[in-house]
C-alpha angles and dihedrals in degrees: 000000000000133000092264092056091052088049090054092052092045092054089048093053092046090051090052094049091044091054090050089058093045090053091061089080090067096046109093098147146350093285091061088041097053106026105012091252089290092289102114109140112230095240091052092043090050093049092046093046087053095048096041091054097068135044142183087295085084092064095043116029097023091045087061092048090051090052095050101037113017129204094004083085091070093048099052098033110030099032089048093054095044089051090050092049094050097046093043090052090071102026108037118005096068090050094054090056092046092051087062093049092048101038105019089234121174100184130051093237095049095092096053091081088066098037094047119354139283096270090054091046089051092051093053094041097052091042092054095048094053092046091052091053086066096040097050092041090057089057093053090049092053095051088048089056091048094052092048090053094052102037109015093239116145114271091240090054092053090050093051092049098049092039093048095055094045091050093054099053101037093048093058103031105037122185097347089053088050095050094048097046088045087062091047091048091049088056094051095044091050091050094048094046094050092047094053094043091052091048094050093046090052092049089053094052107276138289095330091064087074086077103026098049093077089069090062098050130088119283114280097021091109092051128104092237128026136168114341091347097096133154087270090055090050093051089051092049096048088054091048090046094047090055097037101047093042097057109298085102094061098210089061093051086055091064089058096042089055093052113109096228141011088253093054093050090050092052091051090050092053092048091050091052090048091055092050092051092054110027099058091061090063095038099047098040093083090049092048092051094044095096088061094047098034106029118191096007109185095214109031091186086072093057098101091045093051093046089052092051091045103051109022124085128229111298096020090070086061090047093056090044086051089053091053089051088048094053094049095039092049094056098038097046091049090045090053094046094054095040085055090054090052091050093044098042105029112021110035097046089056093049097048135013091221088078095052123102097008118169120239094265096052091041089057094052090052090045094058092047093053089046091053092047098044092050089052088052092050091051090054090052091050091053086055098041098124092060083068096052100280127278100308091044093055095050101038106029100033114026101026089048098046096041088085103058092049094039103045099071091039096054099032089047087069094059122085090219086072099040093119089060106110133193089276090059092050094048091045094050093048091051091045088054095047091046090052093050090048089049098047096041100041104018121031125046102233138153120268087253094057092045090053098047099038099078092042094049093044092053094044092048097049094044094047092047095049092049089054093044092056096040091119093055119102114256114232116255094239090055091047092050088049097052086049092056092047094051091082136246096308091051091231110088143002115235 
C-alpha cells in the first residue's frame, strides 16, 4: 500500500470516531444507548440490519469458498439470508418492535423472564453471551488477516487497531453511533465493491464476461451446488439464517426493537433482504472469476486481497481495505452494544441487587462499562482464533451450528402457535441442540451439512413436540397477555 491508501483509511477512521462523538448528544439514558429510544427510521434500520449482518469474514473465508466452489456460495449464503429477511418481515420483525412498546424492553432477552421464567432467561442469556465471544472474536481475527495481507502488519496488531477504534466510538455513542457509522460504512462498501467489480469485468473483456467467464472456470463452478455445499447444507444454513437474521443474532433483533412500529420494522427487514439479493452479485463476482485471473492460488482466502492490489490504483486500495474494516466494525460494534444490553438489563440484576432498579443515567454508566469490558474479551478471543478452528471454523462450525439451540425458544416463543411451550420446553430444546452439536462434531463422522442442520433440527423438534404435548395445559395469564400485545394494533394478527 502507498501513502495515499493509508491516508484514505485514516480519514475513514476519523469519520467513524467523529460520528461516535456526535452521537453523544442523542444519548440521554440506556434506552437511547441500546435501542435508540425506539426512533430508528425504517430505511436506516434496514441499511444497518444489512451492514451488521456480515463482516470481514466475507472477504476472507467466503472469498476462499468462492474461489474453490463458485456460484454455490450465492445460493447457500445470500439466498438463505434473503429468505430469512422476507419471512421474518412478516413473522418476527414487527413483534420485536411491539415488545418494546408493550414492555419497554432494551435487550432481546429481557422478555424471556415473562415468556418463560428467570432461570430460562439466564440460561439463554449466558449461552448467547458466550457464543458471541466466539463469533465477535472471529470477526476481529478476519480483519487482522486482511490487514496483514495488505500491509504486512502482524495479525495481532491489526486486531488491536480495528478493535481499538471500534471500542472508542461504540462505548461513547451506543446505538446511535452504530446506526450512523453503519450508514457511512454502507456507502464505503458500496463504492469499493462497485470499483473492483468494474475493474475485473474490464480485465476479462467487458460486460459480456459476466456470462462467458463461467466457461473458463473449473467444472462445477457455475452450479447451484458444489463440493460440500449440498442441498442438505443449504437446508441447514437456511435454518441458521432464519434464526440468526430474525433475532437469534441479538444485534439484528435490536434494529427491530428500536423501530417505532411493527410496520417500520417490517419495512426495515424487507430493505435488508433486497440489499442481500442484489449486493452479493457485485461483491462475489471478482471472487468467482479469481481462478481465471489468479490460477493455482496457494491460499484462496487471500484472493480478494490480491485482486484488490492487482487492479486498483493508489488510494482505491485503501478504500477497499476501509470497506473491509467497515464490514467487520459494523457487525462487531452492534454485537457488542446488544450484548452489553443483555448483561446490563438481564444478567447483572439477577446476580446482584445493586444493579436492580437503576435510573437511566446510572444504567447508561453501567452500559458503557460492560461495552468496554466485553469488547476487550472479544479481542482476546480474536487473538486466539486458531485454537477454535480458524475463522471459518468459528463462524460455520461453532456459531452457525449453535445459533439454533439458543434461538429456537427465543423466536418461537414470540409466536402464538407455540404459546403452550413452557420453560421446560425451552430448556429441553436448548440441551437437545447442544447435544446434537457435540455428537456430530466430536462423535459421528458426518457431512458439513448434517453437522450444521442437526442442532437446529433437534431444537425445533423438541420445542415443537413439547408445545404440542402440553397443548391442553392452561397458558399463564402473563403469556396470554403478551401474545395479545404482540398480535398487532388490530389484535388479530402480527405482521
